[in-house]
C-alpha positions as CSV (number, residue, x, y, z in Angstrom):
1,M,9.1,-20.8,-6.0
2,T,10.7,-19.5,-9.3
3,R,7.6,-17.5,-10.2
4,E,7.5,-15.8,-6.8
5,R,11.2,-15.1,-7.0
6,I,10.7,-13.4,-10.4
7,V,7.7,-11.3,-9.1
8,E,9.5,-10.2,-6.0
9,A,12.6,-9.2,-8.0
10,A,10.5,-7.4,-10.5
11,A,8.6,-5.5,-7.7
12,G,11.9,-4.3,-6.3
13,I,13.1,-3.1,-9.7
14,V,9.8,-1.4,-10.5
15,L,10.2,0.5,-7.1
16,D,13.7,1.5,-7.9
17,H,13.5,2.2,-11.7
18,G,9.8,2.5,-12.5
19,V,7.9,0.4,-14.9
20,A,9.5,1.9,-18.0
21,G,13.0,1.2,-16.5
22,T,12.1,-2.4,-15.7
23,T,13.6,-4.6,-18.4
24,N,13.6,-8.4,-18.8
25,D,17.3,-8.4,-18.4
26,L,17.2,-6.6,-15.1
27,V,14.5,-8.9,-13.8
28,R,16.2,-12.0,-15.1
29,R,19.5,-11.1,-13.4
30,A,17.8,-10.0,-10.1
31,A,15.8,-13.2,-9.9
32,A,18.7,-15.4,-11.1
33,V,16.6,-17.0,-13.8
34,S,17.1,-17.7,-17.5
35,G,15.3,-15.8,-20.2
36,S,13.2,-18.9,-21.0
37,Q,12.1,-19.2,-17.3
38,L,11.1,-15.6,-17.3
39,T,9.0,-15.9,-20.5
40,H,7.6,-19.3,-19.3
41,Y,5.9,-17.5,-16.4
42,F,5.5,-14.1,-17.9
43,P,5.2,-14.1,-21.7
44,D,4.9,-10.3,-21.8
45,K,5.6,-7.2,-19.6
46,E,1.9,-6.7,-19.0
47,S,1.5,-10.2,-17.3
48,L,4.6,-9.5,-15.2
49,M,3.3,-6.0,-14.2
50,S,-0.1,-7.6,-13.3
51,A,1.7,-10.0,-11.0
52,V,3.8,-7.2,-9.5
53,I,0.6,-5.2,-8.8
54,A,-1.0,-8.2,-7.0
55,W,2.2,-8.8,-5.0
56,R,2.4,-5.2,-3.9
57,A,-1.2,-5.1,-2.9
58,Q,-0.8,-8.2,-0.8
59,S,2.4,-6.9,0.7
60,V,0.7,-3.6,1.8
61,M,-2.1,-5.6,3.4
62,N,0.3,-7.9,5.2
63,L,2.4,-5.0,6.5
64,T,-0.8,-3.2,7.6
65,V,-2.0,-6.2,9.7
66,L,1.5,-6.8,11.1
67,A,2.1,-3.2,12.0
68,A,-1.3,-3.0,13.8
69,R,-0.1,-5.6,16.3
70,G,-3.3,-5.9,18.2
71,G,-5.6,-5.6,15.2
72,L,-7.2,-2.7,13.4
73,D,-10.3,-2.8,15.5
74,T,-9.0,-0.4,18.2
75,F,-7.5,3.0,18.1
76,D,-4.4,1.5,19.8
77,G,-4.1,-0.8,16.8
78,I,-4.6,2.1,14.3
79,R,-2.0,4.2,16.3
80,A,0.4,1.3,16.1
81,W,0.0,1.2,12.3
82,V,0.6,4.9,12.1
83,D,3.6,4.7,14.4
84,S,5.1,1.9,12.3
85,Y,5.5,4.3,9.4
86,L,6.4,7.4,11.3
87,S,9.1,5.6,13.2
88,R,10.9,4.7,10.0
89,E,11.7,7.9,8.1
90,E,13.3,6.1,5.2
91,V,10.0,4.4,4.5
92,C,8.2,7.7,4.4
93,V,10.7,9.3,2.0
94,A,10.6,6.3,-0.3
95,G,6.8,6.6,-0.7
96,C,4.1,3.9,-0.7
97,S,5.2,1.0,-2.9
98,F,1.6,0.3,-4.0
99,G,0.5,3.9,-4.4
100,S,3.7,4.8,-6.3
101,I,3.3,2.0,-8.8
102,A,-0.5,2.8,-9.1
103,G,0.3,6.4,-10.0
104,E,2.8,5.4,-12.6
105,V,1.0,2.5,-14.3
106,M,-2.6,3.7,-14.3
107,K,-1.6,6.7,-16.5
108,T,-0.3,4.5,-19.3
109,Q,-2.2,1.2,-18.8
110,A,-5.9,1.9,-18.3
111,A,-6.6,-1.8,-18.2
112,T,-4.8,-2.0,-14.8
113,R,-7.2,0.4,-13.2
114,A,-9.5,-2.3,-12.0
115,Q,-6.7,-4.3,-10.5
116,F,-5.5,-1.2,-8.6
117,A,-9.0,-0.4,-7.5
118,A,-9.4,-4.0,-6.2
119,G,-6.1,-3.7,-4.3
120,F,-7.1,-0.4,-2.7
121,D,-10.5,-1.8,-1.9
122,Q,-9.0,-4.8,-0.1
123,W,-6.7,-2.5,1.9
124,E,-9.6,-0.2,2.7
125,A,-11.7,-3.2,3.8
126,L,-9.1,-3.9,6.6
127,F,-9.6,-0.5,8.1
128,R,-13.4,-0.5,7.4
129,A,-13.8,-3.8,9.2
130,G,-11.9,-2.4,12.2
131,F,-14.1,0.7,12.4
132,E,-17.3,-1.4,11.9
133,S,-16.2,-3.6,14.9
134,M,-15.7,-0.4,17.0
135,R,-19.1,0.8,16.0
136,E,-20.7,-2.5,16.8
137,R,-19.1,-2.4,20.3
138,G,-20.6,1.1,20.8
139,E,-17.2,2.8,20.8
140,L,-18.1,5.2,17.9
141,K,-20.7,7.9,17.7
142,P,-23.9,6.8,15.9
143,G,-23.2,8.9,12.8
144,A,-19.6,7.5,12.4
145,A,-19.3,6.0,8.9
146,P,-16.7,3.2,8.7
147,V,-16.2,3.6,5.0
148,A,-15.6,7.3,5.2
149,M,-13.3,6.8,8.2
150,A,-11.2,4.3,6.2
151,N,-11.1,6.6,3.3
152,V,-9.9,9.5,5.5
153,L,-7.1,7.3,6.9
154,M,-6.0,6.0,3.5
155,A,-6.2,9.4,1.8
156,A,-4.0,10.9,4.6
157,F,-1.6,8.0,4.2
158,Q,-1.3,8.2,0.4
159,G,-1.2,12.0,0.3
160,G,1.2,12.3,3.2
161,M,3.5,9.7,1.6
162,L,3.5,11.5,-1.7
163,L,4.3,14.9,0.0
164,S,7.0,13.3,2.2
165,Q,8.5,11.7,-0.8
166,A,8.6,15.0,-2.7
167,A,10.0,16.9,0.3
168,G,12.5,14.2,1.3
169,D,11.1,14.6,4.8
170,A,8.6,12.6,6.9
171,A,6.9,15.7,8.3
172,P,4.1,15.8,5.8
173,L,3.2,12.2,6.5
174,N,3.4,12.8,10.2
175,D,1.1,15.8,10.0
176,A,-1.4,14.0,7.7
177,L,-1.7,10.8,9.7
178,N,-1.8,12.5,13.1
179,G,-4.4,14.9,11.7
180,A,-6.5,12.1,10.4
181,L,-6.1,10.1,13.6
182,A,-7.2,13.1,15.7
183,Y,-10.3,13.5,13.5
184,L,-11.1,9.8,13.7
185,M,-10.7,9.8,17.4
186,S,-13.1,12.7,17.6
187,L,-15.8,10.2,16.5
188,R,-15.3,8.1,19.6
189,V,-18.2,8.0,22.2
């Protein structure tokens, strides 16, 4: 319980202040723990950031599954996932919590690259499995490649989120996701 509270508090601080702006004192106060409790669970900043990365990756996957409502193995489910972001402009303007930390941390801590790759791979696997199910049911054209389809969707999401964050407007994410969805739907039988 204490460890999870620390990780969740640190994840929020990283999102608001960046990795460099995340200090033990801020984390300790936000998590309402002592310095010894913090260092018991996380002896250094790298171990804390590793836990934050894992927490963010899992959060993104949980949100993806929840937003899809009926699952990611139908275009209605994919549309529900898209709409869950487009309906909340404040989320679009804040950027992707996992992609944002990845962009910041991978530049300075090359050792985290594998952890981010694994997080993105797990997220991509959710979409890929859905597209594979559609293909197995005969709902996609024979040449449709589930891995490529998942990559198109995730690239549109990440790029659209970054552009929306920079613009302070959800329009780029809207355009990117709707464009990706139109392309993906063109692969239907």
